C-alpha positions as CSV (number, residue, x, y, z in Angstrom):
1,M,0.0,-0.1,-0.3
2,Y,1.1,3.6,-1.2
3,E,-0.1,7.5,0.6
4,I,-0.9,8.7,-2.6
5,F,-2.3,12.7,-3.2
6,G,-2.2,12.6,0.9
7,V,-4.7,9.4,1.2
8,Q,-3.0,6.6,3.4
9,N,-3.4,2.9,2.0
10,Y,-3.3,4.2,-2.0
11,N,-4.1,0.4,-3.6
12,P,-2.8,0.9,-7.0
13,L,-4.6,-2.3,-8.0
14,E,-7.7,-0.2,-8.5
15,T,-5.8,1.3,-12.0
16,I,-4.3,-2.1,-13.2
17,C,-7.9,-3.4,-13.9
18,D,-8.0,-4.4,-17.2
19,S,-11.6,-2.7,-18.9
20,A,-10.5,-2.8,-22.4
21,N,-8.2,-5.6,-23.9
22,G,-8.1,-3.7,-27.6
23,M,-4.7,-5.1,-29.3
24,I,-2.1,-2.9,-29.7
25,P,-0.5,-2.6,-32.7
26,I,3.9,-2.6,-33.0
27,S,5.2,-3.0,-36.0
28,Q,7.9,-5.9,-36.5
29,S,10.7,-4.6,-36.9
30,T,9.8,-2.2,-34.1
31,L,9.7,-4.7,-31.5
32,Y,12.8,-6.9,-32.8
33,L,15.6,-3.6,-33.4
34,S,13.8,-2.8,-30.0
35,E,16.1,-5.8,-28.9
36,N,19.0,-2.8,-29.2
37,S,19.4,-0.6,-25.8
38,I,20.3,2.2,-28.4
39,S,16.9,1.5,-30.3
40,A,14.7,0.4,-27.2
41,W,13.2,4.2,-27.4
42,A,11.0,3.4,-30.7
43,L,8.8,0.2,-29.3
44,I,7.6,2.6,-26.1
45,E,7.9,6.2,-28.9
46,E,5.0,3.3,-31.0
47,I,3.2,2.9,-27.9
48,I,2.3,6.1,-26.8
49,N,1.9,8.0,-30.5
50,W,-0.9,4.3,-30.8
51,T,-1.8,5.5,-27.9
52,N,-2.3,9.4,-28.1
53,Q,-3.8,8.2,-31.7
54,Q,-7.0,6.2,-29.7
55,F,-7.4,9.3,-27.2
56,T,-7.7,12.0,-30.3
57,K,-10.0,9.8,-31.9
58,S,-11.3,9.2,-28.7
59,N,-12.3,13.3,-27.5
60,G,-10.1,13.2,-24.9
61,Q,-11.9,9.2,-23.4
62,Y,-9.2,6.9,-22.4
63,G,-11.9,3.9,-21.5
64,D,-11.4,2.3,-25.2
65,I,-7.5,1.9,-24.5
66,P,-5.8,-0.9,-22.6
67,V,-4.5,-0.4,-19.6
68,N,-1.5,-0.6,-19.9
69,A,-0.9,1.2,-22.9
70,L,-2.0,4.1,-20.4
71,Q,0.7,3.1,-17.7
72,L,3.7,2.4,-20.2
73,Y,2.0,6.1,-21.4
74,C,1.9,8.4,-17.6
75,A,5.4,6.2,-16.6
76,S,6.4,7.6,-19.8
77,H,5.2,11.0,-19.6
78,Y,6.8,11.4,-15.7
79,Y,10.1,9.8,-17.2
80,Y,10.5,12.3,-20.8
81,Y,9.1,15.3,-18.0
82,V,11.7,14.6,-15.3
83,S,14.4,14.2,-17.5
84,D,13.5,17.6,-19.8
85,L,11.9,20.3,-16.7
86,G,12.7,18.4,-13.8
87,H,10.1,17.4,-10.9
88,E,9.3,21.1,-9.7
89,S,7.8,21.8,-14.3
90,F,6.0,18.4,-13.6
91,L,4.4,18.7,-10.6
92,K,2.9,22.5,-12.0
93,A,2.3,20.0,-15.7
94,T,0.7,17.6,-13.5
95,I,-1.2,18.6,-10.6
96,N,-4.7,19.5,-10.8
97,K,-5.0,16.3,-13.0
98,A,-2.4,14.5,-10.0
99,D,-4.9,12.2,-9.4
100,E,-6.2,10.7,-13.1
101,I,-2.3,11.3,-13.5
102,W,0.0,9.8,-11.0
103,P,-1.9,6.5,-9.4
104,Y,-1.2,5.2,-13.9
105,I,2.2,6.2,-13.6
106,L,2.8,4.2,-10.1
107,A,0.3,1.0,-11.5
108,G,3.0,1.4,-14.3
109,F,6.5,0.7,-12.3
110,L,4.6,-1.5,-9.5
111,N,4.2,-3.2,-13.0
112,M,7.5,-2.9,-14.3
113,N,9.0,-4.2,-10.8
114,A,11.0,-0.6,-10.8
115,K,11.5,-0.6,-7.4
116,E,13.4,2.4,-7.0
117,Y,12.0,4.5,-9.5
118,I,8.6,3.8,-6.9
119,E,10.7,5.3,-4.3
120,V,11.6,8.3,-6.3
121,F,7.8,8.9,-7.8
122,Q,6.9,8.2,-3.0
123,Q,9.3,11.2,-2.3
124,M,7.9,13.2,-5.5
125,V,4.1,12.2,-4.0
126,D,5.4,13.0,-0.1
127,W,6.5,16.2,-0.9
128,S,3.3,17.3,-2.9
129,A,1.3,16.3,0.5
130,R,3.3,18.6,2.7
131,N,4.1,21.9,-0.1
132,I,0.4,21.8,-2.3
133,D,-2.9,23.8,-0.6
134,D,-6.5,22.7,-1.3
135,S,-5.9,24.8,-4.0
136,N,-3.0,23.2,-5.7
137,A,-0.7,26.8,-5.1
138,I,2.4,25.2,-5.4
139,E,4.4,27.1,-2.6
140,N,7.5,29.3,-3.9
141,S,9.8,29.6,-1.6
142,M,13.5,28.0,-2.6
143,A,13.8,26.2,0.4
144,F,10.8,24.4,-0.7
145,F,12.8,22.8,-3.7
146,E,15.2,21.7,-2.1
147,E,13.9,18.4,-1.9
148,L,12.8,18.3,-5.4
149,E,15.6,19.2,-6.7
150,V,17.6,16.0,-5.1
151,L,15.0,14.3,-6.1
152,D,16.3,15.1,-9.3
153,Y,19.4,14.1,-9.0
154,K,18.4,10.4,-7.4
155,F,16.1,10.2,-10.9
156,E,19.3,11.2,-13.1
157,A,21.6,8.8,-11.4
158,L,19.1,5.9,-11.5
159,N,18.5,5.9,-15.1
160,L,22.2,5.6,-15.4
161,M,22.3,2.8,-12.8
162,T,19.1,1.1,-14.6
163,P,17.5,2.6,-17.5
164,Y,14.2,3.5,-17.7
165,C,13.5,2.6,-21.7
166,E,15.5,-1.1,-20.9
167,I,12.5,-1.7,-17.9
168,A,10.2,-0.8,-20.2
169,T,10.7,-2.3,-22.8
170,N,11.1,-5.3,-21.0
171,W,7.6,-5.0,-19.6
172,V,6.1,-3.8,-22.6
173,K,7.7,-7.8,-23.9
174,T,6.1,-9.4,-21.8
175,W,2.0,-8.1,-22.7
176,D,-0.2,-10.7,-24.0
177,N,-2.1,-8.1,-26.2
178,I,0.7,-6.8,-28.5
179,E,-1.0,-7.5,-32.3
180,I,3.1,-7.6,-34.1
181,I,2.2,-5.8,-37.8
182,P,4.6,-6.8,-40.2
183,D,6.7,-3.5,-41.7
184,G,4.5,-3.8,-45.3
185,L,1.6,-3.7,-43.5
186,R,1.6,-1.3,-41.4
187,H,0.6,1.7,-43.8
188,I,-2.2,-0.4,-44.5
189,T,-3.3,-0.8,-40.8
190,Q,-3.7,2.2,-39.8
191,D,-5.4,3.4,-42.9
192,V,-8.1,1.2,-40.8
193,V,-7.9,2.6,-38.3
194,N,-7.8,5.4,-39.1
195,A,-11.2,4.8,-41.1
196,A,-13.2,3.3,-38.5
């Protein structure tokens, strides 16, 4: 059990139940190339792009998107944001939708068995519980942000030792709802999806 949004005993398993059983199309070459850690991002990005297309197609609703894709999408969003701009910016960007986004991040890290990432994420959640008021206003004192900067350094060191892309791609390869699309049929399949 975790404490999240100031609520003790938050159970991320509530976010793990899959209400959508759709298949996620992946190019055969993307899956093959993901064996090389340099190309591992291609697999994650293909799922993120597909998830974005599903959001667009459903006007921002996510009921038809498989939960593992949502978890990867949100965990990767956290990763990209913190890598580029840090925890402070991530908090400012997501605090108004924390109850929608953060459980998927935590559930994604749990499913990836990314314990060290969970620890850093949980420390950010704990910081927000102490420093963000009910109106979602973040205190502007520099002293408040020192702890977040420490988390940024922890996150950076963690990613060097245990790269997120490797953990995430290894998890994706265990999914049973991946549909491998031969490269020659990829554009045809996408046209069919877009026409639906």
